[in-house]
Every structure is written in C-alpha cells, then in structure tokens.
C-alpha positions as CSV (number, residue, x, y, z in Angstrom):
1,M,-24.3,29.9,30.1
2,H,-20.9,28.5,29.4
3,C,-18.6,27.0,32.0
4,A,-15.7,29.4,32.6
5,G,-12.9,26.8,32.5
6,H,-9.3,27.8,32.4
7,A,-7.6,30.0,29.8
8,T,-4.3,29.4,28.1
9,V,-2.0,32.4,27.7
10,V,-0.8,32.6,24.1
11,A,1.6,34.9,22.2
12,G,1.2,38.6,23.1
13,G,-0.1,37.8,26.6
14,T,-3.7,37.2,25.4
15,Q,-5.8,34.4,26.8
16,A,-7.4,31.7,24.6
17,R,-10.5,29.6,25.4
18,L,-12.2,26.9,23.5
19,T,-15.3,29.0,23.2
20,D,-13.3,31.6,21.2
21,L,-13.3,29.1,18.3
22,E,-15.9,28.5,15.7
23,F,-15.5,24.9,14.3
24,G,-16.1,24.1,10.7
25,S,-15.5,21.1,8.5
26,L,-13.7,17.8,9.2
27,L,-10.3,18.0,7.6
28,G,-8.9,14.6,8.4
29,E,-9.3,11.6,10.7
30,G,-7.0,9.0,12.1
31,A,-7.0,6.2,14.6
32,F,-6.7,8.5,17.6
33,A,-7.7,12.0,16.5
34,R,-9.8,14.2,14.3
35,V,-8.8,17.5,12.7
36,L,-11.4,20.2,12.3
37,H,-11.2,23.6,10.6
38,A,-11.7,26.4,13.1
39,Q,-11.8,30.2,13.1
40,D,-11.2,32.6,16.0
41,R,-14.4,34.5,16.6
42,F,-12.6,37.7,17.4
43,S,-9.5,37.9,15.3
44,G,-10.8,35.9,12.3
45,K,-7.7,33.8,12.2
46,E,-8.2,30.3,10.8
47,Y,-6.7,27.1,12.3
48,A,-6.6,23.4,12.0
49,V,-7.6,21.9,15.4
50,K,-6.5,18.4,16.2
51,I,-8.9,16.8,18.8
52,V,-7.7,13.9,20.8
53,E,-10.2,12.1,23.0
54,K,-8.8,11.5,26.5
55,R,-10.7,8.2,26.9
56,Q,-9.1,6.8,23.8
57,V,-5.7,8.0,24.8
58,Q,-6.0,6.2,28.2
59,A,-7.4,3.0,26.7
60,Q,-4.5,2.8,24.2
61,G,-1.9,3.7,26.8
62,R,-0.8,6.7,24.7
63,K,-0.7,9.5,27.3
64,N,3.1,9.9,27.1
65,S,2.8,9.9,23.3
66,V,0.4,12.8,23.3
67,L,2.4,14.9,25.8
68,V,5.6,14.3,23.8
69,E,3.8,15.4,20.6
70,K,2.8,18.6,22.2
71,A,6.3,19.2,23.6
72,M,7.8,18.5,20.1
73,L,5.5,20.8,18.2
74,S,6.0,23.6,20.8
75,S,9.8,23.3,20.4
76,L,10.1,22.9,16.6
77,D,10.4,26.0,14.4
78,H,10.9,25.3,10.7
79,P,9.0,26.5,7.6
80,G,8.5,22.8,6.6
81,I,6.8,21.8,9.9
82,V,3.3,22.7,11.0
83,S,3.2,25.2,13.8
84,L,1.4,24.7,17.1
85,H,-0.2,27.9,18.2
86,Y,-1.5,26.7,21.6
87,A,-3.2,23.8,23.3
88,L,-6.5,23.6,25.2
89,Q,-8.5,20.9,26.9
90,D,-11.9,20.2,28.3
91,D,-13.2,17.3,30.4
92,W,-13.2,15.0,27.4
93,S,-10.6,16.0,24.9
94,L,-7.3,17.7,24.2
95,Y,-7.2,20.4,21.5
96,F,-4.0,21.2,19.5
97,V,-4.6,24.5,17.7
98,L,-2.4,24.2,14.7
99,E,-1.5,26.2,11.6
100,L,-4.0,25.7,8.8
101,V,-2.3,24.4,5.7
102,T,-4.6,24.9,2.7
103,G,-3.0,23.1,-0.3
104,G,-4.1,19.6,0.4
105,E,-1.9,16.4,0.8
106,L,1.1,15.6,-1.2
107,S,-0.5,12.1,-1.7
108,R,-3.3,13.7,-3.8
109,Q,-0.9,15.5,-6.1
110,I,1.0,12.2,-6.6
111,A,-2.3,10.4,-7.3
112,R,-3.5,13.0,-9.8
113,L,-0.2,12.8,-11.7
114,G,0.0,9.0,-11.6
115,V,3.7,8.9,-12.5
116,C,5.3,12.3,-11.4
117,P,7.6,14.2,-13.7
118,L,11.3,14.1,-12.6
119,H,11.3,17.8,-11.7
120,F,8.3,17.3,-9.4
121,A,10.0,14.3,-7.6
122,T,13.3,16.1,-7.4
123,Y,11.9,19.3,-5.9
124,Y,9.7,17.7,-3.3
125,T,12.2,15.0,-2.3
126,A,14.6,17.9,-1.7
127,E,12.0,19.7,0.5
128,I,11.5,16.5,2.5
129,V,15.3,16.1,2.9
130,A,15.5,19.7,4.2
131,I,12.8,18.9,6.8
132,L,14.6,15.7,7.9
133,S,17.9,17.6,8.2
134,Y,16.3,20.0,10.6
135,L,14.7,17.2,12.6
136,R,18.1,15.5,12.7
137,V,19.7,18.5,14.3
138,R,16.9,18.6,16.9
139,R,17.3,14.8,17.4
140,V,13.7,14.1,16.4
141,A,12.6,11.1,14.4
142,H,9.1,11.4,12.9
143,R,8.6,7.6,12.3
144,D,5.5,8.0,10.2
145,L,6.8,9.8,7.1
146,K,4.4,9.3,4.2
147,P,2.8,11.5,1.5
148,E,-0.5,11.8,3.6
149,N,1.5,13.5,6.4
150,L,3.0,16.1,4.1
151,L,0.6,19.0,3.3
152,L,1.1,21.7,0.6
153,T,0.9,25.4,1.4
154,G,-0.9,27.8,-0.9
155,Q,2.5,28.6,-2.4
156,G,3.3,24.9,-3.1
157,H,5.8,24.2,-0.3
158,L,5.6,21.2,2.1
159,K,4.6,21.1,5.8
160,L,5.1,17.9,7.8
161,V,2.3,17.1,10.2
162,D,1.2,14.4,12.7
163,F,4.0,13.9,15.2
164,D,2.0,11.3,17.1
165,A,4.6,8.6,16.6
166,A,7.7,10.9,16.8
167,V,10.4,10.4,19.4
168,F,13.4,12.2,20.7
169,V,16.4,10.2,19.7
170,P,19.2,9.6,22.2
171,E,22.9,9.7,21.3
172,E,24.6,6.4,20.6
173,G,24.4,4.2,23.7
174,G,22.3,6.8,25.5
175,E,19.0,6.3,27.3
176,G,17.2,9.4,26.2
177,D,13.6,10.3,25.5
178,A,13.3,7.9,22.5
179,A,14.0,4.9,24.6
180,A,11.8,6.1,27.4
181,G,9.0,7.0,24.9
182,C,9.0,3.5,23.4
183,S,8.5,1.9,26.7
184,A,6.1,4.4,28.3
185,G,3.4,5.2,25.9
186,Q,5.0,5.7,22.5
187,P,4.8,2.6,20.5
188,S,8.0,0.9,19.4
189,F,6.0,-0.4,16.4
190,A,5.4,2.9,14.6
191,G,4.6,3.9,11.1
192,T,2.4,2.8,8.1
193,S,2.6,-0.7,6.7
194,L,3.9,0.2,3.2
195,Y,6.6,2.4,4.6
196,L,7.9,0.2,7.4
197,P,11.5,-0.9,7.3
198,P,12.6,-4.5,8.0
199,E,14.0,-3.7,11.4
200,V,10.6,-2.6,12.7
201,L,9.0,-5.8,11.4
202,Q,11.7,-7.9,12.9
203,G,11.6,-6.1,16.2
204,T,15.3,-5.2,16.1
205,A,15.0,-1.4,15.7
206,R,17.2,0.5,18.1
207,P,16.2,3.8,19.6
208,E,19.4,5.6,18.5
209,E,18.8,4.4,14.9
210,A,15.2,5.8,14.7
211,F,16.3,8.3,12.1
212,A,16.8,5.3,9.8
213,L,13.0,4.8,9.7
214,D,12.5,8.2,8.1
215,L,15.3,7.5,5.6
216,W,13.6,4.2,4.5
217,A,10.3,6.0,4.1
218,L,12.0,8.7,2.0
219,G,13.2,6.0,-0.4
220,C,9.7,4.5,-0.6
221,M,8.2,8.0,-1.4
222,L,10.7,8.7,-4.1
223,F,10.0,5.4,-5.7
224,L,6.2,6.1,-5.4
225,M,6.6,9.5,-7.1
226,L,8.5,8.0,-10.1
227,T,6.5,4.8,-10.6
228,G,3.0,5.5,-9.2
229,E,3.2,2.8,-6.5
230,T,5.3,2.0,-3.5
231,P,8.1,-0.5,-3.9
232,F,6.5,-3.2,-1.8
233,Q,2.9,-2.8,-3.0
234,A,1.0,-6.1,-2.4
235,P,-2.7,-7.2,-2.2
236,S,-2.5,-7.5,1.6
237,E,-0.5,-6.1,4.5
238,Y,0.9,-9.6,5.2
239,L,2.2,-10.0,1.7
240,A,3.6,-6.5,1.8
241,F,5.5,-7.3,5.0
242,Q,6.9,-10.5,3.4
243,R,8.2,-8.4,0.4
244,I,9.8,-5.9,2.8
245,L,11.6,-8.6,4.8
246,R,12.9,-10.2,1.5
247,G,13.8,-6.8,0.0
248,D,11.6,-7.9,-2.9
249,Y,11.3,-4.8,-5.2
250,S,12.5,-4.0,-8.7
251,F,13.0,-0.8,-10.8
252,P,11.2,-0.3,-14.1
253,G,13.6,-0.2,-17.1
254,D,13.2,3.6,-17.6
255,F,13.8,4.5,-13.9
256,H,16.1,7.5,-13.6
257,P,19.7,6.2,-13.0
258,A,20.5,8.7,-10.2
259,A,17.2,8.2,-8.6
260,R,17.8,4.4,-8.7
261,G,21.0,4.8,-6.8
262,L,19.4,7.0,-4.1
263,V,16.4,4.7,-3.7
264,A,18.6,1.6,-3.5
265,A,20.8,3.2,-0.8
266,L,17.8,4.4,1.3
267,L,16.2,1.0,1.1
268,A,19.3,-0.8,2.4
269,P,18.3,-3.7,4.7
270,R,20.7,-2.6,7.4
271,P,19.7,0.7,9.1
272,D,23.4,1.8,9.5
273,A,24.0,1.4,5.8
274,R,21.4,4.1,4.8
275,P,22.9,7.4,3.7
276,G,22.1,10.2,6.2
277,L,22.5,8.1,9.4
278,G,26.2,8.9,9.9
279,P,27.6,11.8,11.9
280,D,27.3,14.2,9.0
281,G,23.5,13.8,9.0
282,L,21.6,14.4,5.8
283,A,24.6,16.1,4.1
284,E,25.4,12.7,2.4
285,V,21.9,12.7,0.9
286,E,22.0,16.4,-0.1
287,C,25.2,15.7,-2.1
288,H,23.8,12.8,-4.0
289,A,23.9,12.9,-7.8
290,F,20.1,12.9,-7.9
291,F,20.2,16.5,-6.6
292,G,23.1,17.6,-8.7
293,G,26.1,16.2,-6.8
294,S,26.9,19.0,-4.4
295,R,25.4,21.0,-1.5
296,A,25.5,24.1,-3.8
297,D,23.4,22.2,-6.3
298,F,21.0,21.2,-3.5
299,A,20.7,24.7,-2.3
300,E,20.0,26.0,-5.8
301,L,17.3,23.4,-6.2
302,R,15.7,24.5,-2.9
303,H,15.4,28.1,-4.3
304,R,13.5,27.1,-7.4
305,E,9.8,27.8,-7.8
306,P,7.6,24.9,-6.7
307,P,6.1,22.7,-9.5
308,P,2.6,23.8,-10.7
309,R,-0.2,22.1,-8.7
310,V,-2.6,19.7,-10.2
311,E,-6.1,20.8,-9.4
312,R,-8.8,18.7,-8.0
313,P,-11.0,17.0,-10.7
314,A,-14.3,18.6,-11.3
315,V,-17.3,17.1,-9.3
316,G,-18.9,14.3,-11.3
317,T,-15.7,13.2,-13.2
318,A,-14.3,10.9,-10.6
319,G,-16.1,7.7,-11.9
320,P,-19.3,5.9,-11.1
321,P,-21.2,6.7,-7.9
322,T,-20.7,4.4,-4.9
323,R,-23.0,3.4,-2.1
324,E,-22.2,5.6,0.8
325,D,-23.7,3.2,3.4
326,S,-21.5,0.3,2.3
327,L,-18.2,-0.8,3.8
328,E,-16.2,-0.4,0.6
329,S,-12.5,0.0,1.0
330,F,-11.7,3.5,2.0
331,N,-8.8,4.9,4.0
332,F,-10.5,7.0,6.7
333,A,-7.0,8.0,8.0
334,S,-6.5,9.9,4.7
335,S,-9.2,12.3,3.8
336,A,-7.2,13.8,1.0
337,E,-9.9,14.8,-1.4
338,C,-11.8,16.3,1.5
339,T,-9.0,18.5,2.6
340,P,-9.7,22.1,1.7
341,E,-7.3,23.3,-1.0
342,V,-6.5,26.7,-2.6
343,G,-9.7,28.2,-4.1
344,H,-12.0,25.6,-2.5
345,R,-14.5,26.4,0.3
346,F,-14.7,24.4,3.5
347,L,-17.3,21.8,2.7
348,T,-19.6,21.7,5.8
349,R,-19.6,25.3,6.9
350,G,-23.1,26.7,7.6
351,S,-24.8,23.3,7.8
352,T,-28.2,22.8,9.4
353,A,-28.1,22.1,13.1
354,L,-29.3,19.0,14.8
355,P,-31.3,19.9,18.0
356,V,-30.9,18.6,21.5
357,A,-33.6,17.9,24.0
358,N,-33.9,20.1,27.1
359,S,-33.8,18.0,30.2
360,P,-34.7,19.8,33.4
361,S,-34.3,16.5,35.3
362,D,-30.7,15.9,34.4
363,T,-28.1,17.7,36.4
364,D,-24.4,17.5,36.3
365,P,-22.5,16.5,39.5
366,G,-22.2,20.1,40.5
367,G,-25.7,21.1,39.5
368,A,-24.3,23.8,37.2
369,R,-26.0,24.7,34.0
370,S,-24.1,25.0,30.7
371,D,-24.7,25.3,27.0
372,A,-22.7,23.3,24.5
373,P,-20.1,25.6,22.9
374,A,-19.6,25.8,19.2
375,G,-16.7,23.4,19.6
376,A,-19.1,20.6,20.7
377,S,-18.3,17.2,19.4
378,P,-19.4,16.6,15.8
379,S,-21.3,13.4,16.5
380,G,-24.0,15.4,18.5
381,C,-25.4,12.6,20.5
382,I,-28.9,13.1,21.8
383,A,-30.9,11.3,24.5
384,R,-34.5,12.0,25.2
385,P,-34.9,11.9,29.0
386,D,-38.7,11.5,29.2
387,G,-41.4,9.3,27.7
388,P,-41.9,5.5,27.8
389,A,-38.7,4.7,26.1
390,A,-36.6,6.4,28.8
391,A,-37.6,3.9,31.4
392,A,-37.5,0.9,29.1
393,L,-34.1,1.7,27.6
394,G,-32.4,3.0,30.8
395,P,-31.0,6.4,31.5
396,V,-28.9,7.7,28.6
397,K,-27.4,11.1,29.3
398,L,-26.8,13.9,26.9
399,A,-23.1,14.1,26.0
400,C,-22.8,16.9,23.5
401,A,-22.3,19.8,26.0
402,Q,-18.6,20.3,26.7
403,R,-16.7,22.4,29.1
404,D,-13.8,24.4,27.8
405,A,-10.6,24.5,29.7
406,G,-7.0,25.4,28.9
407,G,-3.5,24.8,30.2
408,D,-1.2,22.0,29.9
409,P,-3.1,18.9,28.7
410,A,-1.5,16.7,31.3
411,A,-4.8,16.0,33.1
412,M,-5.7,12.9,31.1
413,A,-8.5,11.4,33.2
414,P,-11.9,12.2,31.8
415,P,-14.8,12.1,34.3
416,Q,-17.9,10.0,33.8
417,R,-19.9,11.5,31.0
418,T,-23.1,13.3,32.0
419,A,-24.8,16.3,30.7
420,P,-25.9,19.6,32.2
421,P,-29.6,20.5,31.9
422,E,-30.9,22.7,29.1
423,A,-28.0,21.8,26.8
424,S,-28.5,23.4,23.5
425,W,-27.0,22.2,20.3
426,H,-24.7,24.2,18.0
427,T,-23.4,23.0,14.7
428,L,-19.7,23.0,14.0
429,A,-20.2,26.2,12.2
430,S,-22.1,27.7,15.1
431,T,-25.3,28.0,13.2
432,P,-28.3,27.9,15.6
433,G,-30.6,25.0,14.9
434,P,-34.2,24.2,15.6
435,S,-35.4,23.4,19.0
436,W,-36.0,19.8,20.1
437,Q,-39.8,20.2,19.9
438,Q,-39.6,21.9,16.5
439,W,-37.4,19.0,15.2
440,L,-39.8,16.4,16.5
441,R,-42.8,18.2,15.0
442,E,-41.1,18.3,11.6
443,L,-40.3,14.6,11.8
444,A,-43.9,13.9,12.7
445,E,-45.2,16.1,9.8
446,R,-43.0,14.2,7.4
447,R,-44.4,10.9,8.8
448,T,-40.9,9.9,9.8
449,L,-42.2,9.5,13.3
450,L,-45.5,7.7,13.8
451,G,-48.2,9.1,16.0
452,G,-47.0,9.3,19.6
453,E,-43.6,7.9,18.7
454,G,-40.6,9.6,20.4
455,V,-36.8,9.6,20.1
456,A,-35.0,7.5,22.7
457,L,-31.4,7.7,21.5
458,C,-30.0,9.7,18.6
459,G,-26.8,11.0,17.2
460,R,-25.0,12.1,14.0
461,V,-22.9,9.0,14.1
462,V,-23.2,7.2,10.7
463,R,-20.0,7.8,8.9
464,R,-19.8,8.5,5.1
465,R,-17.3,7.2,2.6
466,L,-15.6,10.6,2.6
467,P,-14.8,12.0,6.1
468,C,-15.5,15.5,5.0
469,L,-19.2,14.7,4.4
470,R,-21.4,15.2,7.4
471,P,-22.2,12.0,9.2
472,R,-25.8,10.8,8.9
473,V,-28.2,10.6,11.9
474,L,-29.1,7.4,13.6
475,I,-32.2,7.3,15.7
476,L,-33.6,4.6,18.1
477,T,-37.2,5.4,18.7
478,D,-39.4,4.3,21.6
479,L,-41.6,2.1,19.3
480,P,-38.8,0.8,18.9
481,R,-37.5,1.4,15.4
482,L,-34.1,2.3,14.0
483,L,-34.0,5.2,11.5
484,V,-31.2,6.5,9.4
485,L,-31.6,10.1,8.4
486,D,-29.5,12.3,6.2
487,G,-26.9,14.7,7.8
488,S,-29.5,17.4,8.3
489,G,-31.5,15.1,10.6
490,V,-34.7,15.5,8.5
491,G,-34.6,13.3,5.4
492,L,-35.4,9.7,6.0
493,L,-33.1,7.2,4.3
494,H,-33.7,3.9,6.0
495,D,-36.4,2.6,8.3
496,I,-35.3,-0.5,10.1
497,G,-38.1,-2.2,12.0
498,L,-37.2,-4.4,14.9
499,K,-38.9,-7.8,14.9
500,G,-42.5,-7.4,16.2
501,A,-42.5,-3.7,15.9
502,A,-44.9,-1.8,13.7
503,S,-43.5,-0.9,10.3
504,T,-44.1,1.9,7.9
505,P,-44.2,2.2,4.1
506,F,-40.5,3.1,4.2
507,A,-39.4,-0.1,6.1
508,S,-36.4,-1.6,4.5
509,G,-36.5,-5.2,5.8
510,S,-37.2,-7.4,8.8
511,G,-33.7,-8.6,9.5
512,E,-32.9,-8.3,13.2
513,P,-30.3,-5.5,13.7
514,S,-27.0,-6.3,15.3
515,I,-24.1,-4.2,16.4
516,A,-20.4,-5.3,16.2
517,V,-18.2,-3.1,18.4
518,R,-14.9,-2.2,16.8
519,S,-13.5,0.1,19.5
520,S,-14.8,2.1,22.5
521,V,-16.4,4.6,20.0
522,D,-16.6,2.7,16.7
523,F,-19.3,0.1,15.8
524,V,-20.9,-1.4,12.7
525,L,-24.6,-1.7,12.6
526,S,-25.9,-4.5,10.4
527,A,-29.6,-4.4,9.5
528,A,-31.9,-5.1,6.6
529,G,-29.0,-6.4,4.5
530,K,-27.0,-3.3,5.0
531,R,-24.0,-2.3,7.1
532,F,-23.4,1.1,8.5
533,R,-20.1,2.2,9.9
534,C,-20.7,4.4,13.0
535,C,-18.6,6.4,15.4
536,D,-19.9,8.0,18.6
537,V,-17.2,9.8,20.5
538,D,-19.7,11.1,23.1
539,L,-21.7,8.2,24.4
540,G,-19.4,5.4,23.0
541,A,-20.3,2.2,21.2
542,E,-21.5,0.4,24.3
543,A,-24.4,2.9,24.8
544,W,-25.8,1.9,21.5
545,V,-25.3,-1.8,22.2
546,T,-27.1,-1.5,25.5
547,A,-30.0,0.5,24.1
548,L,-30.5,-1.9,21.2
549,K,-30.4,-4.9,23.5
550,R,-32.9,-3.4,25.9
551,A,-35.2,-2.4,23.0
552,Q,-35.1,-6.0,21.5
553,A,-35.7,-7.5,25.0
554,R,-38.7,-5.2,25.4
555,M,-40.1,-6.3,22.1
556,L,-39.8,-10.0,23.1
557,Q,-41.6,-9.3,26.4
558,H,-44.5,-7.7,24.5
559,R,-44.7,-10.1,21.6
560,P,-48.0,-12.0,21.6
561,V,-47.9,-15.7,22.6
562,S,-49.0,-17.9,19.7
C-alpha cells in the first residue's frame, strides 16, 4: 500500500501525486539534481522531472536557491523558457515537473557541426537574445548561460533550462532579491568556468549588474559557434581563469566582421561597458549590425525557419570503445548524447527490475507499511536484514521505498532514512521485477553467489560513462566479497575478493578494496586495479564505507594466526 501523502492542485483544479507518474530514463545530471523522463499514468502526458535531494540541498546551504528557482519558473511565461507544470515532494526529495523538451542540447548541435555556419549562429544567437530580453524585463539574471542549458524543441527552437543559479536583480542601488539571494543560499560565485566573466573571478560582481554575466556568456557562445571552441579555452580551469582575467583571446582571420564587433563588445572587461546593460535593455544588441542593423531586421530574423538539425551519429561510428568502469574524463553534468531527441526512444524504458528483500522485522517510525512507488530512487539500494552478515555488518535499512507528498517544497528537513516493511522494488519504468528470493536463486544458479552466501548490502550505484546508461549493481556479500553486476543485476562483471576471503574463478585480483568519499552520496571504489565511480542517493556514501570497514575487520578477526 502506498502512503497517501499530500496532493498538489494543478491547472484545472485536478490533484497531482508522485504516484501518478511513471519514471523512465535519466535525461541529465548535475551537481545537485537529476532529471528523469516521466509519464502521467492517467493522461499520458510526458514530462521532465528534476529531482533535488533535500539532504544535499541542506548540506550545501542551497535551500533559498531551490525555493527561488521554483518561484522563478512559476512566474516566467515565455516560449523560450522551460515551463514548470507543478512541484511535489516526499520525505527525501523535491520534484519539479517540467515541460519535456525533446530536441537535445544546443551543445550537441554545435559539437556535431564543429564550426557552425553563419546562418546557424545568427539564428540561435537571436533566439538567445530574445530570451534574455524577456528575462531583463522580469529582472531575472540566469547566471549559468551556456549551450548545455539551452534545449531544442522538436521544431528547432530554443528553451532555456536550469535556473538553479538565477537571481532576481534589484534596481540600481536597491537591496532586492538578488542581493538577498547571494547572501542567503544563492551562491555569489555562479556559472560555469569557461563562461565566467572577470568580475566574478575577482569577486567584484555587483547584484544590480548580474545581467552582465549573461551578456558575457552570450559573447562566449557566439565565439564558440563560429570557431568550434570557447574564447578562453585552456588545458585546465586555472589557466582558463588566467586567460579570462587577462582578456587573452583572439579572433581567427576569417571571423565574420560584424560578429567580431559584437563578441568584442560583449566580452568587455567592465560589466557596464557591455551592450544590453543600459536602460534600453537588449535593444542595443538587437540593433547590432550582426543581426542586420535594426530592430526590424532582428524581428524578421526571428520569423525565419530554424536551421536544419544535425542528427545524432549512428551507433558504432563515434570512435573506438572505451572502458566504462574507468574514470576517464566525462562531463556528467552534460548528458547531451543521452538526451532523447526527435525520433529517438528513451533509452532505459522497460528495463529489468532489481528486487528488494522483504523485511518483516523492519518497521518505520509509525509502523506503517508502504510499497515503493514507481518514482523510487534510481539507485535502488538494498539491504538484506537477516543472515550472518546482518549482525556482522550492522543494521542497514532499506531506502528505496519513498513516500509521495505534494505542496510547496519549503519543508526541507529530510527525516532519518529508514524503510517500511515488505518494500517492493519497481523499476523507473514501473516494470515489476523478480522477487528477492527469485533473484538470489538465479544468482546462485549462475554460480555468482557461492553455496550459502547471501547479500548484505546492494544497490544499483556504479555509474557508467554515459548517464543515460543504467548504473551497474554493486553487492557486498556476507562471505564477504564485493561483486559488480551489470545493470540488470544478473550478469557478473567483476568479483573482488577481500583479503582472506574465499575466491571464485571469476576473481579479478587480491588488492584490498578502498573507498574514497567525494560527497555525501558520491564515492569512488578502488579495487583490483580498477576504480568505480559510484553514487548512492538513498543510503549515502558513508553506509558503504562503514559496511566495507566492518567486513574487512571481520575478515581480520577470522584470519588464521600463522
């Protein structure tokens, strides 16, 4: 049975609950949130749901930032800005139910083109200017403008997303929301390194000049479209910052003259010298020669057909294969090639479920019983409550069952994570999976588990190089051993024997495993000469550290004395 929770009233007077949504593939991932594809079970409408974990918000002091983002998205109404349909919450997370944009990121179109044609750069720069012009009227500065935050619709138009760093900008000399936001949860250091202006790096940015950050980023994006790289590209973030502070960039000889003039003006070192910051707003930019020289020319440009899209390369043509369990450089904040695009299916729909153990002994604080809804967290952490490992490794509660609730996501304090009994697992696509006993039986039949060996701690937590690919399953057994399984939870990929433990023919080495904690939910497991990037948003990184330490300590206690 599902916890009733609280409903949110949406347009038309209907009520929305988290259990109304079927969750599908991972669309994107950033430092503080994940975005999943979802479909309303009753209406069939599709959405992009941004999931923000309360624990991370509190740890980072970003409560005000999240609330301001919700307020902004609720108040903005423009065809170039993603729409917020409604917001929900449960005990652990906030859910922003957003408009689904299916054309992929602008960054991927630019990457596929390399150097963009002039008509492409002109058209999309004009669309960005139109969005910024509207935000200027509403006195909103986005502060993280970049191609990864601009999505294409099926018709080829842009939608600006991710208002996590945005602020309301006060009038000159005012003490409005922007100033308050920068001191009460919205970071004053906002943006992405290659698009940061010098005043942010120097710490001299003024709240009333926050629009200037977006103008600088606009200049960087136009330069990127016409050259294939950002103006301050460098081997490291530090070197990029040094180039930004020195104004160290140059134009190729064939750079379009009018575009050169606009980029140079937008990249002016002084914020007040950038066109568009004055009392006339973006009119100065709209009338630039790059767009034709007048507002009439700019308006005519805006009514043209969008440039033809460049389709995703066929599978198998993107170069040599790479090791998915390595820590090769990959920007997890931008899952561009995973983002569903026109004509492409959502990649992880209908996937095999990972089961969860029944636990009649575990009760939640209220003694209620509840099943995990289809919106359960994608990591799907599992704890086996019985057997010899349970006593040795300590109590690790199930954390995949979530309660749905609605209303204003102002209640930001998540309770201590526990699990109700008889919690059953659903995949993100709401496909019923095997029972716990069936799953254990299959692992035993495949000789993945040895005779009498049980699962002490488990979760779909091992991240892949591409965020759209299902995470792999990490298991700590009660032997103890560490196993890495494929995303289905069945195929054995790595068998990591702890020192002194029995091994199997699949064992991949005897190096002692270690865990390096990167955040409250992120950790890197190093074992047998390999490193696995992991993320457990349910139990957290410390649960794995504690369990592994206890398992290693138990091995030492039982090791024969020579």
